[in-house]
C-alpha positions in Angstrom: 89.3 128.6 126.2 91.1 128.0 123.5 93.6 130.7 124.0 94.1 129.3 127.7 95.6 126.4 126.0 99.2 125.3 125.6 100.9 126.6 121.3 100.7 123.0 121.0 97.0 122.0 122.0 96.3 124.7 119.4 98.0 123.1 116.9 94.9 121.5 114.2 97.0 118.9 112.4 98.8 118.0 115.5 95.2 117.4 117.2 93.7 115.6 114.5 97.1 113.5 114.1 97.0 112.5 117.9 93.6 111.5 118.2 93.9 109.3 115.1 97.0 108.0 116.3 95.6 107.3 120.1 92.1 105.1 118.3 94.4 103.0 116.3 97.0 102.1 118.8 94.1 101.2 121.4 92.7 98.5 118.1 96.0 97.6 117.8 97.0 97.0 121.6 93.2 95.6 122.2 94.4 92.6 119.1 97.5 91.9 120.4 96.0 90.9 123.2 93.0 89.1 121.9 95.9 87.5 119.5 97.5 85.6 122.7 94.1 84.9 124.4 92.7 83.6 120.6 95.7 81.1 120.0 95.6 79.7 123.6 91.8 79.4 123.4 92.2 77.4 120.2 95.5 75.3 121.0 96.0 74.9 124.9 99.7 75.4 124.6 101.3 78.5 126.5 104.5 77.6 124.1 102.3 77.8 121.1 101.0 81.4 122.4 104.5 82.2 122.3 104.8 81.7 118.9 102.7 84.7 118.1 105.9 86.9 120.7 108.8 84.7 118.0 106.9 86.1 115.0 106.5 89.7 115.5 110.2 89.2 116.7 111.5 87.7 113.5 109.3 91.0 111.4 110.5 93.9 113.9 113.9 92.5 113.9 114.7 91.7 109.7 112.2 94.9 109.0 112.7 97.7 110.7 116.0 99.2 109.3 114.6 99.1 105.9 111.0 100.0 107.2 113.3 103.7 108.9 115.0 103.9 105.9 111.6 104.7 103.8 110.4 106.8 106.5 113.5 109.4 105.4 113.3 108.7 101.1 109.3 109.0 101.1 106.0 110.7 101.4 105.7 109.8 105.0 101.6 110.4 105.0 101.6 108.7 102.0 104.1 105.7 103.4 101.4 105.7 106.8 98.2 105.3 104.7 99.8 102.5 102.6 100.8 100.6 105.9 97.1 101.0 107.5 95.4 99.7 104.0 97.7 96.3 104.3 96.6 96.1 108.6 93.8 97.1 107.5 93.6 93.7 105.6 94.9 91.8 107.8 92.0 92.4 110.8 89.1 92.1 107.9 90.6 88.9 107.6 90.7 87.6 110.7 87.6 88.7 111.8 86.2 86.8 108.8 87.7 83.8 109.4 86.3 83.9 113.2 83.3 84.3 112.3 82.9 81.5 109.9 84.5 79.3 112.8 87.7 78.1 110.0 90.0 80.2 112.0 93.2 78.4 113.0 96.6 79.4 115.1 98.2 79.7 112.1 96.1 82.0 110.4 96.5 84.2 113.5 100.3 84.0 113.1 100.0 85.0 109.2 98.3 88.0 110.3 100.3 89.1 113.1 103.3 88.6 110.5 101.2 90.8 108.4 100.2 93.7 110.8 104.3 93.4 112.5 105.9 93.8 108.9 103.2 96.9 108.1 104.5 98.1 111.6 107.9 98.2 111.0 107.6 100.8 108.5 104.2 102.0 110.7 105.9 102.8 114.0 109.2 104.9 112.6 107.2 107.0 109.7 104.7 107.9 112.8 107.4 109.7 115.0 109.4 111.0 111.8 106.1 113.0 110.9 106.0 114.5 114.2 108.4 117.0 113.6 106.5 118.1 110.5 103.5 119.2 112.1 104.8 121.1 114.9 107.7 123.7 115.1 110.9 122.3 117.0 110.8 124.2 119.9 107.4 122.2 120.9 108.8 118.5 119.9 109.6 117.6 123.6 105.9 118.8 124.8 104.9 116.4 121.6 106.8 113.3 122.6 105.8 114.2 126.0 102.2 113.7 125.5 102.4 110.7 122.3 104.2 108.7 124.9 101.4 108.4 127.7 98.5 107.8 125.1 100.6 105.0 123.8 99.9 104.0 127.7 96.7 104.8 127.7 96.2 102.8 124.6 97.6 99.9 125.9 95.4 100.3 129.0 91.8 100.7 126.9 93.0 98.3 124.3 93.3 95.1 126.1 90.4 95.9 129.0 88.6 96.2 125.7 89.7 93.6 124.1 88.7 90.9 127.4 85.3 92.6 126.9 84.6 92.1 123.6 85.7 88.6 124.0 83.0 87.5 126.6 80.5 89.4 124.9 81.3 88.3 121.4 84.5 86.8 120.8 87.6 87.9 118.9 85.5 89.0 115.7 84.7 91.5 117.5 87.8 93.1 118.3 89.3 92.7 114.7 86.3 94.1 113.4 87.0 97.6 115.6 90.9 97.3 114.9 90.0 97.5 111.2 87.4 100.5 112.0 90.6 102.4 113.7 92.8 101.9 110.7 89.9 103.5 108.3 90.2 106.5 110.5 93.3 107.1 110.5 93.3 106.8 106.9 90.9 110.0 106.7 92.8 111.7 109.7 96.1 111.4 107.5 94.5 112.9 104.5 93.2 115.9 105.9 96.5 116.7 107.3 98.5 119.6 106.3 101.9 118.3 105.9 104.5 120.3 104.5 107.3 118.4 102.1 110.1 116.6 103.9 113.3 117.1 101.4 114.3 114.0 100.8 115.9 114.5 97.5 119.5 113.5 99.2 118.1 110.7 101.2 116.6 109.7 97.7 120.0 110.1 95.6 121.8 108.0 98.1 121.5 103.9 97.6 118.8 101.9 100.5 122.1 99.9 101.9 124.3 102.7 102.4 121.4 105.0 103.8 120.6 102.3 106.3 124.5 101.9 107.2 124.7 105.6 107.9 121.7 105.8 110.0 123.3 102.5 111.5 126.5 104.7 111.4 125.0 107.6 113.6 123.8 105.2 116.3 126.8 103.0 116.8 128.8 106.3 118.0 125.8 107.3 120.5 127.1 104.9 123.2 125.1 106.2 126.3 122.1 105.3 123.7 123.5 101.3 123.8 123.5 101.3 126.7 120.2 102.2 127.7 119.2 100.0 124.9 121.2 97.1 126.8 119.2 98.3 130.1 115.8 97.4 128.0 116.7 94.4 126.6 117.1 93.0 130.4 113.7 93.4 130.7 112.0 92.0 127.9 114.5 89.0 126.3 114.0 86.7 129.5 111.0 88.8 131.5 108.0 88.5 128.7 105.4 88.8 130.8 102.6 88.9 128.3 102.9 85.4 127.4 101.8 83.7 130.5 98.4 86.3 131.3 96.2 83.8 129.4 97.6 80.5 132.1 97.7 82.7 134.6 93.9 83.7 134.3 92.9 80.7 132.8 94.5 77.9 134.8 96.3 79.4 137.7 94.5 81.9 138.9 90.6 80.3 138.2 89.7 83.6 136.1 88.1 84.5 132.7 88.3 86.4 129.8 87.3 90.1 131.4 90.1 89.3 134.6 92.5 88.8 131.5 92.0 91.8 129.6 92.4 94.1 133.0 95.2 91.6 133.2 96.9 92.9 130.3 95.7 96.3 130.9 97.6 96.7 134.8 100.7 97.2 133.4 99.4 100.3 131.3 97.8 101.9 134.3 101.0 101.7 136.1 102.8 103.3 133.0 100.5 106.2 133.4 101.5 106.3 137.3 105.0 106.0 136.4 104.9 108.6 133.7 103.0 111.2 135.5 105.7 110.8 138.8 109.1 111.2 136.6 108.5 114.1 134.5 109.1 116.6 137.1 112.0 114.2 138.7 114.0 114.6 134.8 114.2 118.2 135.4 115.8 118.2 139.3 117.2 114.3 139.5 119.9 112.6 137.5 118.1 109.9 134.6 120.6 107.5 135.2 120.1 106.7 138.8 115.8 106.1 138.0 116.8 104.2 134.6 118.9 101.9 136.4 116.1 102.1 139.8 113.0 101.5 137.0 115.1 98.2 135.8 116.0 96.2 138.7 112.5 96.9 140.1 110.8 96.1 137.2 112.2 92.6 137.8 111.2 92.5 141.4 107.5 93.1 139.6 107.6 90.3 137.4 108.8 87.9 140.2 105.7 89.1 142.1 103.3 88.8 139.5 104.4 85.1 138.5 104.1 84.4 142.2 100.8 86.1 142.8 98.3 83.7 144.6 95.0 85.9 143.7 94.0 88.5 141.1 94.2 91.3 143.4 97.7 90.8 144.3 98.8 89.9 139.9 96.8 93.3 139.3 98.7 95.6 141.5 102.1 93.4 140.8 101.0 94.4 136.3 100.7 97.8 137.9 104.1 97.8 139.2 105.5 96.4 136.1 103.9 99.2 133.8 105.3 102.4 136.5 109.1 101.1 136.4 109.0 100.3 132.8 107.7 103.7 132.5 110.7 105.5 134.8 113.3 103.4 131.9 111.3 104.2 129.0 110.5 107.7 129.5 113.9 108.6 130.0 115.1 106.2 126.7 112.1 108.2 124.3 114.1 111.2 125.5 117.5 110.6 125.0 116.4 109.0 121.4 114.5 111.6 119.8 117.0 114.4 121.6 119.9 113.0 120.2 119.2 112.4 116.6 118.5 115.1 113.4 115.3 115.5 112.1 116.7 113.7 108.9 117.3 110.9 110.5 115.0 110.2 112.8 113.0 107.2 111.1 116.1 105.9 110.3 117.7 105.8 113.8 113.8 105.0 115.4 113.6 102.0 113.4 117.2 100.6 114.7 116.0 101.7 118.1 112.8 99.3 117.7 114.8 96.8 116.8 115.3 96.6 120.7 112.2 98.2 122.0 109.8 95.9 120.1 111.8 93.1 119.1 113.3 92.6 122.5 109.4 92.4 123.8 108.1 90.1 121.2 111.4 87.8 121.6 110.6 87.5 124.9 107.4 86.1 124.3 108.9 83.3 122.5 111.5 83.0 125.4 109.4 82.9 128.1 106.7 80.7 126.1 109.1 77.5 125.3 110.0 78.0 129.3 106.8 77.9 130.6 106.2 74.8 128.7 109.5 73.5 130.4 109.1 74.5 133.9 105.5 76.2 134.4 104.2 79.4 133.8 105.1 80.8 137.5 109.0 79.5 137.2 109.5 81.0 133.8 108.8 84.0 134.3 110.6 84.5 138.2 113.6 83.6 136.5 113.1 85.7 134.0 112.3 88.8 136.8 116.1 87.7 138.1 118.3 88.7 135.2 117.3 92.5 135.2 118.2 92.7 138.8 121.5 91.9 138.0 122.3 93.2 135.4 121.0 96.6 136.9 123.2 96.1 139.6 126.2 95.3 136.7 125.6 98.7 135.2 124.9 100.5 138.6 129.0 99.2 139.7 130.5 99.7 136.1 128.5 102.3 134.0 129.1 105.6 135.1 127.9 107.7 132.0 124.8 105.9 132.6 124.6 106.6 136.5 125.5 110.8 136.1 123.0 111.1 133.1 120.8 113.7 132.9 118.2 113.9 130.3 118.1 118.0 129.5 121.9 117.8 128.7 121.4 117.0 125.2 124.6 116.7 123.1 125.3 119.3 120.1 126.2 117.1 117.2 127.3 119.1 114.0 124.0 118.8 112.1 121.3 119.2 114.3 119.0 120.7 113.5 118.2 123.8 114.8 
């Protein structure tokens, strides 16, 4: 049976790591969804829910370059274990405060800040560790498996969070999250990871190392254009922050419905990922990313204007599917354009947009919803990616003609 599996799936270390990260991501995504609902339940304010995103955005934007720099200059496995321990204590603190009935919104903000700060070191390190686990020839397949796993976690996590909210309250989700960190810490200790030669990176001052990563990324104009399309979908179209109000106040549904709404975009993302992978070998990726960006905006508008739960779920599926069209292309471009020795730094800078954008988008939509109402705020935000994608389609020849498989061969690229 094992002989029939692809070589990557017979890799003991990659399989262990893949399973541990998948379980951890379920806990992270479920806790994020519960954090949003918990703040809304405590305060009744969409604007205060948006502060969760603001806190995340501040941590991502300010700390990501430093996190990526450390991912290229220290033992990546040990760094990952340290970040899991920090997040473990943050989730246990939230669980204890919830069970004691003394939790306040500011406790959640502090925990979100700690978890996000930890993840700014965690995310680029997780990505940079993969080349140490698999041969270079298998890297595209490895990342192709990791990305859908993330979407599965985004699908399962919020659904689990909604179920645990309804049955036991938020403390149950926080305890589950803590358990996943323990599992990943153990998994990391079992991996057989060859040591990365970090002597050159350690010899370089931290600030110079950060500048080197930024300089490398600055020369990749295609990546910058793709990231700008990403930001057009997230900075003013942060759909997550309106979901509690949509589920409770507009649609009159409860916690389980909220969990389903939070999970629907990930279900759509899995569908979108399955659809785009065959297309990438045949069709130019540029038109697909432009289509995905514009259609994402349309799906956000549909979600905002949905009169029923079923229509809102369909719109959520559309959001996820269209995001998958664009994000799969962006991830492939970044990974295939970056040498292994700089992967941590470049990935951390990219996550300023890919993770900081949605977080700041939550804050933007939160205060807009407080002024205009949730539906109007998301509707206006959904117009932005439609207009921006149309502009890039007219003026961005480099994006229009881009193919994922046509990667550069820059000097210094590992072979």
